[in-house]
N, CA, C and O atoms as a GROMACS GRO file, in nm:
protein
  264
    1MET      N    1   0.084  -0.118   0.000
    1MET     CA    2   0.000   0.000   0.000
    1MET      C    3   0.089   0.125   0.000
    1MET      O    4   0.172   0.140   0.089
    2PRO      N    5   0.072   0.215  -0.097
    2PRO     CA    6   0.157   0.335  -0.099
    2PRO      C    7   0.116   0.433   0.011
    2PRO      O    8   0.008   0.426   0.069
    3LYS      N    9   0.209   0.524   0.037
    3LYS     CA   10   0.180   0.626   0.137
    3LYS      C   11   0.069   0.718   0.088
    3LYS      O   12   0.056   0.742  -0.032
    4MET      N   13  -0.009   0.770   0.182
    4MET     CA   14  -0.114   0.866   0.147
    4MET      C   15  -0.051   1.003   0.130
    4MET      O   16   0.045   1.037   0.200
    5LYS      N   17  -0.105   1.081   0.039
    5LYS     CA   18  -0.053   1.216   0.019
    5LYS      C   19  -0.131   1.315   0.103
    5LYS      O   20  -0.252   1.304   0.119
    6THR      N   21  -0.058   1.411   0.157
    6THR     CA   22  -0.120   1.521   0.231
    6THR      C   23  -0.177   1.621   0.132
    6THR      O   24  -0.112   1.653   0.033
    7HIS      N   25  -0.296   1.670   0.158
    7HIS     CA   26  -0.357   1.774   0.075
    7HIS      C   27  -0.285   1.905   0.107
    7HIS      O   28  -0.300   1.960   0.216
    8ARG      N   29  -0.207   1.954   0.011
    8ARG     CA   30  -0.118   2.068   0.038
    8ARG      C   31  -0.195   2.196   0.067
    8ARG      O   32  -0.149   2.279   0.145
    9GLY      N   33  -0.311   2.213   0.006
    9GLY     CA   34  -0.392   2.330   0.035
    9GLY      C   35  -0.441   2.330   0.178
    9GLY      O   36  -0.443   2.434   0.244
   10ALA      N   37  -0.481   2.213   0.227
   10ALA     CA   38  -0.528   2.201   0.365
   10ALA      C   39  -0.412   2.216   0.463
   10ALA      O   40  -0.430   2.272   0.572
   11ALA      N   41  -0.295   2.167   0.427
   11ALA     CA   42  -0.179   2.175   0.516
   11ALA      C   43  -0.140   2.320   0.542
   11ALA      O   44  -0.087   2.352   0.648
   12LYS      N   45  -0.165   2.407   0.444
   12LYS     CA   46  -0.133   2.549   0.461
   12LYS      C   47  -0.238   2.621   0.544
   12LYS      O   48  -0.210   2.728   0.600
   13ARG      N   49  -0.357   2.566   0.553
   13ARG     CA   50  -0.468   2.635   0.621
   13ARG      C   51  -0.493   2.588   0.763
   13ARG      O   52  -0.553   2.661   0.842
   14PHE      N   53  -0.448   2.468   0.798
   14PHE     CA   54  -0.476   2.413   0.930
   14PHE      C   55  -0.348   2.378   1.002
   14PHE      O   56  -0.250   2.336   0.942
   15LYS      N   57  -0.351   2.397   1.135
   15LYS     CA   58  -0.240   2.357   1.221
   15LYS      C   59  -0.299   2.275   1.335
   15LYS      O   60  -0.412   2.300   1.379
   16VAL      N   61  -0.224   2.176   1.382
   16VAL     CA   62  -0.271   2.091   1.490
   16VAL      C   63  -0.203   2.134   1.619
   16VAL      O   64  -0.081   2.148   1.623
   17THR      N   65  -0.282   2.154   1.725
   17THR     CA   66  -0.227   2.194   1.853
   17THR      C   67  -0.175   2.072   1.928
   17THR      O   68  -0.196   1.959   1.885
   18ALA      N   69  -0.107   2.096   2.040
   18ALA     CA   70  -0.052   1.986   2.119
   18ALA      C   71  -0.162   1.896   2.176
   18ALA      O   72  -0.141   1.777   2.195
   19SER      N   73  -0.278   1.955   2.204
   19SER     CA   74  -0.388   1.876   2.260
   19SER      C   75  -0.467   1.802   2.152
   19SER      O   76  -0.558   1.726   2.183
   20GLY      N   77  -0.433   1.825   2.023
   20GLY     CA   78  -0.500   1.754   1.915
   20GLY      C   79  -0.610   1.831   1.846
   20GLY      O   80  -0.670   1.781   1.751
   21LYS      N   81  -0.637   1.954   1.892
   21LYS     CA   82  -0.738   2.035   1.824
   21LYS      C   83  -0.678   2.090   1.695
   21LYS      O   84  -0.557   2.102   1.682
   22ILE      N   85  -0.765   2.122   1.600
   22ILE     CA   86  -0.720   2.175   1.472
   22ILE      C   87  -0.754   2.323   1.464
   22ILE      O   88  -0.871   2.361   1.467
   23LYS      N   89  -0.650   2.406   1.453
   23LYS     CA   90  -0.670   2.551   1.443
   23LYS      C   91  -0.699   2.589   1.299
   23LYS      O   92  -0.651   2.525   1.206
   24ARG      N   93  -0.779   2.695   1.283
   24ARG     CA   94  -0.810   2.746   1.150
   24ARG      C   95  -0.825   2.896   1.158
   24ARG      O   96  -0.841   2.953   1.266
   25ALA      N   97  -0.820   2.961   1.042
   25ALA     CA   98  -0.845   3.104   1.034
   25ALA      C   99  -0.992   3.125   1.002
   25ALA      O  100  -1.057   3.038   0.945
   26LYS      N  101  -1.044   3.241   1.038
   26LYS     CA  102  -1.184   3.273   1.007
   26LYS      C  103  -1.194   3.327   0.865
   26LYS      O  104  -1.100   3.384   0.812
   27SER      N  105  -1.310   3.307   0.805
   27SER     CA  106  -1.331   3.352   0.667
   27SER      C  107  -1.388   3.494   0.665
   27SER      O  108  -1.412   3.553   0.770
   28ASN      N  109  -1.407   3.547   0.547
   28ASN     CA  110  -1.467   3.680   0.522
   28ASN      C  111  -1.377   3.795   0.561
   28ASN      O  112  -1.426   3.901   0.601
   29LYS      N  113  -1.245   3.779   0.551
   29LYS     CA  114  -1.154   3.887   0.589
   29LYS      C  115  -1.070   3.931   0.469
   29LYS      O  116  -0.968   3.998   0.488
   30ASN      N  117  -1.109   3.896   0.346
   30ASN     CA  118  -1.025   3.926   0.231
   30ASN      C  119  -1.065   4.051   0.155
   30ASN      O  120  -0.978   4.131   0.119
   31HIS      N  121  -1.191   4.071   0.130
   31HIS     CA  122  -1.232   4.188   0.052
   31HIS      C  123  -1.372   4.230   0.093
   31HIS      O  124  -1.438   4.163   0.173
   32ILE      N  125  -1.417   4.341   0.036
   32ILE     CA  126  -1.545   4.404   0.073
   32ILE      C  127  -1.546   4.432   0.224
   32ILE      O  128  -1.640   4.396   0.295
   33LEU      N  129  -1.440   4.497   0.272
   33LEU     CA  130  -1.426   4.521   0.415
   33LEU      C  131  -1.487   4.653   0.458
   33LEU      O  132  -1.503   4.678   0.577
   34THR      N  133  -1.522   4.740   0.362
   34THR     CA  134  -1.571   4.872   0.400
   34THR      C  135  -1.709   4.864   0.465
   34THR      O  136  -1.740   4.945   0.552
   35LYS      N  137  -1.789   4.770   0.426
   35LYS     CA  138  -1.924   4.760   0.484
   35LYS      C  139  -1.927   4.681   0.614
   35LYS      O  140  -2.029   4.679   0.683
   36LYS      N  141  -1.816   4.616   0.650
   36LYS     CA  142  -1.811   4.542   0.776
   36LYS      C  143  -1.760   4.634   0.886
   36LYS      O  144  -1.663   4.707   0.867
   37ASP      N  145  -1.827   4.630   1.000
   37ASP     CA  146  -1.787   4.724   1.105
   37ASP      C  147  -1.658   4.680   1.173
   37ASP      O  148  -1.612   4.567   1.159
   38ARG      N  149  -1.602   4.776   1.249
   38ARG     CA  150  -1.472   4.757   1.312
   38ARG      C  151  -1.468   4.633   1.401
   38ARG      O  152  -1.373   4.554   1.397
   39LYS      N  153  -1.572   4.617   1.479
   39LYS     CA  154  -1.576   4.505   1.573
   39LYS      C  155  -1.574   4.371   1.501
   39LYS      O  156  -1.507   4.277   1.542
   40ARG      N  157  -1.650   4.364   1.392
   40ARG     CA  158  -1.657   4.239   1.316
   40ARG      C  159  -1.521   4.204   1.256
   40ARG      O  160  -1.478   4.089   1.261
   41LYS      N  161  -1.454   4.304   1.198
   41LYS     CA  162  -1.322   4.279   1.138
   41LYS      C  163  -1.219   4.242   1.244
   41LYS      O  164  -1.131   4.158   1.221
   42ARG      N  165  -1.230   4.304   1.360
   42ARG     CA  166  -1.137   4.274   1.470
   42ARG      C  167  -1.156   4.130   1.516
   42ARG      O  168  -1.058   4.060   1.543
   43ASN      N  169  -1.281   4.085   1.525
   43ASN     CA  170  -1.307   3.948   1.568
   43ASN      C  171  -1.266   3.845   1.462
   43ASN      O  172  -1.239   3.730   1.496
   44LEU      N  173  -1.262   3.886   1.336
   44LEU     CA  174  -1.219   3.794   1.230
   44LEU      C  175  -1.068   3.770   1.233
   44LEU      O  176  -1.020   3.672   1.176
   45ARG      N  177  -0.993   3.859   1.300
   45ARG     CA  178  -0.848   3.839   1.311
   45ARG      C  179  -0.815   3.717   1.396
   45ARG      O  180  -0.717   3.647   1.371
   46LYS      N  181  -0.899   3.692   1.496
   46LYS     CA  182  -0.874   3.581   1.586
   46LYS      C  183  -0.902   3.450   1.513
   46LYS      O  184  -0.991   3.442   1.429
   47GLY      N  185  -0.826   3.350   1.548
   47GLY     CA  186  -0.847   3.220   1.486
   47GLY      C  187  -0.963   3.147   1.550
   47GLY      O  188  -1.026   3.198   1.642
   48GLY      N  189  -0.990   3.030   1.500
   48GLY     CA  190  -1.094   2.945   1.556
   48GLY      C  191  -1.047   2.801   1.551
   48GLY      O  192  -0.934   2.772   1.510
   49PHE      N  193  -1.132   2.712   1.594
   49PHE     CA  194  -1.101   2.570   1.589
   49PHE      C  195  -1.203   2.499   1.500
   49PHE      O  196  -1.318   2.542   1.490
   50VAL      N  197  -1.159   2.392   1.437
   50VAL     CA  198  -1.248   2.312   1.354
   50VAL      C  199  -1.347   2.241   1.445
   50VAL      O  200  -1.307   2.182   1.546
   51HIS      N  201  -1.474   2.245   1.410
   51HIS     CA  202  -1.578   2.181   1.490
   51HIS      C  203  -1.562   2.030   1.486
   51HIS      O  204  -1.511   1.974   1.389
   52ASP      N  205  -1.606   1.966   1.592
   52ASP     CA  206  -1.591   1.820   1.602
   52ASP      C  207  -1.659   1.746   1.486
   52ASP      O  208  -1.612   1.640   1.444
   53SER      N  209  -1.768   1.802   1.435
   53SER     CA  210  -1.839   1.736   1.326
   53SER      C  211  -1.761   1.743   1.195
   53SER      O  212  -1.784   1.661   1.106
   54MET      N  213  -1.670   1.838   1.182
   54MET     CA  214  -1.590   1.853   1.059
   54MET      C  215  -1.449   1.796   1.074
   54MET      O  216  -1.375   1.789   0.976
   55LYS      N  217  -1.413   1.755   1.194
   55LYS     CA  218  -1.277   1.706   1.220
   55LYS      C  219  -1.242   1.585   1.134
   55LYS      O  220  -1.128   1.571   1.089
   56LYS      N  221  -1.339   1.497   1.112
   56LYS     CA  222  -1.317   1.376   1.032
   56LYS      C  223  -1.277   1.412   0.889
   56LYS      O  224  -1.190   1.347   0.831
   57ASN      N  225  -1.340   1.517   0.833
   57ASN     CA  226  -1.307   1.559   0.697
   57ASN      C  227  -1.165   1.612   0.687
   57ASN      O  228  -1.094   1.582   0.592
   58VAL      N  229  -1.124   1.690   0.786
   58VAL     CA  230  -0.988   1.746   0.785
   58VAL      C  231  -0.885   1.636   0.807
   58VAL      O  232  -0.777   1.640   0.750
   59ASP      N  233  -0.919   1.538   0.890
   59ASP     CA  234  -0.827   1.426   0.915
   59ASP      C  235  -0.796   1.349   0.787
   59ASP      O  236  -0.685   1.298   0.771
   60LYS      N  237  -0.892   1.340   0.697
   60LYS     CA  238  -0.868   1.272   0.570
   60LYS      C  239  -0.769   1.349   0.484
   60LYS      O  240  -0.688   1.290   0.413
   61LEU      N  241  -0.777   1.483   0.491
   61LEU     CA  242  -0.689   1.566   0.410
   61LEU      C  243  -0.547   1.570   0.467
   61LEU      O  244  -0.450   1.586   0.393
   62LEU      N  245  -0.537   1.554   0.600
   62LEU     CA  246  -0.407   1.563   0.667
   62LEU      C  247  -0.378   1.432   0.741
   62LEU      O  248  -0.386   1.428   0.864
   63PRO      N  249  -0.345   1.326   0.669
   63PRO     CA  250  -0.335   1.195   0.733
   63PRO      C  251  -0.220   1.182   0.833
   63PRO      O  252  -0.229   1.100   0.924
   64TYR      N  253  -0.113   1.260   0.818
   64TYR     CA  254   0.003   1.242   0.906
   64TYR      C  255   0.017   1.352   1.009
   64TYR      O  256   0.110   1.348   1.089
   65LEU      N  257  -0.072   1.449   1.010
   65LEU     CA  258  -0.060   1.560   1.105
   65LEU      C  259  -0.147   1.542   1.228
   65LEU      O  260  -0.120   1.604   1.331
   66THR      N  261  -0.250   1.458   1.219
   66THR     CA  262  -0.339   1.444   1.334
   66THR      C  263  -0.316   1.314   1.407
   66THR      O  264  -0.382   1.286   1.506
   0.00000   0.00000   0.00000
């Protein structure tokens, strides 16, 4: 059985913490920022974690990181 390949796009977007959680960046911070208020843009700077229901999907993309 050959080795599984890591999805390179996912590897650039997700990091795994020491406790096993998967960190991610929040979306909607790239363009059309003038109509979004200051508070919303400030909160988008902070990262988030992948929800438990989506963790299985990310694990498939990153077979050796989790």
